C-alpha positions, 0 to 999 in steps of 0.5 A, spaced: 856 358 862 853 352 860 848 349 864 844 342 864 837 344 866 832 338 868 825 340 867 820 336 872 813 337 868 808 336 873 802 337 868 798 331 867 797 334 860 804 332 858 807 335 852 801 340 851 802 343 858 801 351 857 806 352 863 811 347 859 811 352 853 815 357 857 820 352 858 820 350 851 821 358 849 827 358 854 830 352 851 829 356 844 833 362 847 838 360 851 842 355 846 848 355 851 843 350 856 841 343 855 834 342 857 831 335 858 824 334 860 821 328 865 813 328 864 812 327 871 805 329 872 803 324 866 808 318 868 807 318 875 804 311 876 810 309 871 815 313 875 812 310 882 814 303 879 821 305 876 824 311 879 831 309 878 830 311 871 830 319 873 837 318 877 841 319 871 837 325 869 838 328 876 846 326 876 847 330 870 843 336 872 846 343 874 839 346 875 832 343 876 826 347 874 819 345 877 814 346 871 807 346 873 800 349 873 797 351 880 792 346 882 787 348 888 793 352 892 798 347 891 802 343 885 798 338 882 797 331 886 802 328 881 808 333 882 806 332 890 807 325 889 813 326 885 817 330 890 815 324 895 819 320 891 825 324 890 825 324 898 824 317 898 830 315 893 835 318 898 839 321 892 844 327 894 841 333 891 846 338 894 850 342 890 845 343 885 840 349 884 832 349 883 827 354 880 820 354 879 815 356 873 808 356 874 802 358 870 795 360 873 790 366 874 794 368 880 790 364 885 794 362 891 800 361 887 804 364 893 802 357 897 804 353 891 811 356 890 812 356 898 811 349 898 816 347 892 821 352 896 820 348 902 821 342 899 827 344 895 830 346 902 829 339 905 832 336 899 839 340 900 837 344 893 839 351 893 833 355 891 834 361 886 826 363 886 820 362 881 816 365 875 809 366 877 806 367 870 799 368 867 796 363 863 797 367 857 803 371 858 807 367 853 803 370 848 804 377 849 811 381 848 811 383 855 810 376 858 816 373 853 821 378 856 819 377 863 821 369 862 827 371 858 829 376 864 828 371 869 832 365 866 838 370 865 837 372 872 837 365 874 844 364 870 847 370 874 845 367 881 848 361 879 854 364 877 855 368 883 853 362 888 859 358 884 864 364 885 862 364 893 863 356 893 870 357 890 871 362 895 869 358 901 874 352 898 880 357 898 879 359 905 878 352 907 885 350 903 888 356 905 890 358 898 887 365 899 892 368 904 888 372 908 883 370 913 875 371 910 874 377 915 881 380 913 879 379 905 872 382 906 875 388 910 880 389 904 874 388 899 870 394 903 876 399 903 877 398 896 870 399 893 868 404 898 875 408 895 874 407 888 870 413 886 871 410 878 866 405 879 861 409 882 854 408 878 849 414 876 843 413 881 841 413 888 839 408 893 835 411 899 836 407 906 830 408 911 831 406 918 829 408 925 836 406 929 837 410 935 841 416 933 848 418 937 847 416 945 840 416 944 837 409 947 832 405 945 826 404 950 823 399 944 828 393 946 825 386 945 828 379 945 834 378 941 834 385 939 840 390 941 838 396 944 843 400 939 842 396 933 849 394 932 848 388 928 844 392 924 849 398 923 854 393 921 849 390 915 848 397 913 855 399 913 857 393 909 851 394 904 853 401 903 860 400 902 859 394 897 854 398 893 856 402 887 851 407 887 850 413 891 846 412 898 843 416 903 840 414 910 834 417 912 832 416 919 825 416 921 827 418 928 829 425 925 823 427 921 819 432 925 812 428 924 806 432 926 802 426 927 799 420 924 795 419 918 788 422 920 784 418 915 781 425 913 781 424 906 783 431 905 789 428 900 784 424 896 783 430 890 790 433 890 794 429 894 796 434 899 796 432 906 792 436 911 799 436 916 804 442 914 810 438 916 812 437 909 812 430 909 808 429 903 813 434 899 819 430 902 817 423 900 816 425 893 822 429 892 827 426 896 825 418 897 821 416 891 826 419 886 831 414 888 832 408 884 831 403 889 829 403 897 832 399 902 828 398 909 833 397 915 829 395 921 829 391 928 823 387 929 819 390 935 812 387 937 812 382 931 813 388 926 817 393 923 816 398 929 811 404 930 815 409 926 815 405 920 808 404 921 807 412 921 811 412 915 807 407 911 800 411 914 803 418 912 804 415 905 797 415 904 798 422 901 799 418 895 793 415 895 792 408 892 797 410 887 803 405 886 808 411 884 814 407 885 812 401 881 818 398 877 823 400 882 826 395 887 826 394 894 830 390 899 830 389 907 836 389 912 833 386 918 835 385 925 831 380 929 829 373 928 825 373 922 824 366 921 819 366 927 815 371 924 811 368 918 806 374 918 811 379 918 815 376 912 808 375 908 807 383 909 814 384 906 813 380 900 805 383 899 807 390 900 813 390 895 808 386 890 802 391 891 807 397 890 809 393 883 816 393 886 821 387 885 823 384 892 831 384 891 832 380 897 832 380 905 838 379 909 836 378 917 841 376 923 840 375 930 844 379 935 847 375 941 844 379 947 851 378 951 853 384 955 859 382 957 865 383 951 869 378 954 863 373 953 863 374 945 867 368 942 869 366 935 862 363 934 858 370 934 864 374 930 863 369 925 855 370 925 856 377 924 861 376 918 856 372 915 851 378 916 856 383 913 857 378 907 850 377 906 849 385 906 854 385 901 851 380 896 844 383 897 848 390 894 851 386 888 844 383 887 840 390 887 846 392 883 844 387 877 836 389 878 837 396 878 842 396 872 838 391 868 831 394 870 829 387 872 822 386 874 817 380 874 810 378 873 806 379 880 803 374 884 797 373 888 799 378 893 800 383 887 794 381 882 789 380 888 791 386 892 791 391 886 784 388 883 781 390 890 784 397 889 782 398 882 774 396 883 774 401 889 777 407 886 773 406 880 767 406 884 769 412 888 772 416 882 768 422 884 772 422 891 779 419 889 780 423 883 788 423 883 787 415 884 782 415 878 787 419 874 793 415 875 789 408 874 786 410 867 793 413 865 796 406 867 791 402 864 789 399 871 782 398 868 784 395 862 783 388 865 775 389 867 772 382 864 766 386 861 771 389 856 774 383 853 767 381 849 771 377 844 774 372 849 767 372 852 764 370 846 769 365 844 768 361 851 760 361 849 762 358 843 767 353 847 762 351 852 757 350 846 761 345 843 763 342 850 755 341 851 754 337 844 755 330 845 757 329 838 762 334 838 765 331 845 766 324 842 769 327 836 774 332 840 776 326 844 782 328 848 784 333 844 782 339 848 789 340 851 792 340 844 787 345 841 789 350 847 796 349 846 796 351 838 797 359 840 803 357 844 806 353 838 805 359 834 810 363 839 815 357 838 815 358 831 816 365 831 824 368 831 
């Protein structure tokens, strides 16, 4: 698929921006795309006087790529101003897509990414995600692979979004024949019955929905007692998923109690309870290729049973035993009104090393009288079912392509805290310590990188030398970019 990509380079370093080199690397490896760059960070004063020069580039672009280093919790001030100019221009960005690439040491990259995502929504851009890279990721094989995998995923998402837009157009013009709801039912029946399309692997869906005639006493505003909307989403998701799936209902597991914090499991991973949860978790749940959590929002959280489930997973200590396996969420309730819960869901995936493949949420009508159920609610339910099917498709892509991304602030910061804790408490937390050693979690201790430390002493000495400062002038950023130039020259 040929794609016109417009890079908005928010770095004041212009062409020598470390972040920009990731975009240059993508341009080299995706020849089916045409990349154009506007150095908005370097040219902001000029663009304030003549923003019309950007309009032709916007018109041509299919995908807008915000490319910038994270400065003090957010984007650089120059890019912040450019976003204001984009809004003031009155340009119609609808129908265009947006992504972002940042480099940083992962200090609050999450707030910078959220800022761009929110402003993309204001502008009418369809936001498809972001890549949060460390400054030297492009110099490593793993970082280069992550960058290419990210952009390949972006192009796949664009293709799927365009297909959905075509389906909507067909439905409006009546060319599709059946109604969207009837088409969806036909598609579900076809996929559910087509055993030849079944792929090897398993997805486990963890929920705490009421079972049978059991009634929930934990109802809250905008949550149905029987979880009917959530059941619809789970059923649609499973029908569209080309993998075997199994529902694990936490109401049915005979938990003996919540985690006691007794540290009995610290040395050998065995829980003091004899209800068999630790074995069930390791052999039945954590062996799946992906985990989906399906829940109703209760008391601004996933509810008591999910917290019990999470706490009892401490039988694994601080070991990220499912890292590399994706997770997803199906949620009944007003998730938009729960920013803390949203942050918790993302942070939980990040610390665990699990790519968050997506979140689908919906709000039930709360109407008890069936006669009051109108066309609007029926359409609302179908939107949720369709979103659940789309999530199944995305999860299929993620599983099949082993898609992962570098961690952001939540994952990097959280794991460093655990890393330091386990290193100090290795005598007690022996199973954790063995796991961290085997997986290289201690390798990024700064005191181990003696070459880098010595190099920074040398650079610091040069920067404090007045004669050398005058000679170097403004070429510091050019020197920093030299290793990245080497990456671009390599095949």
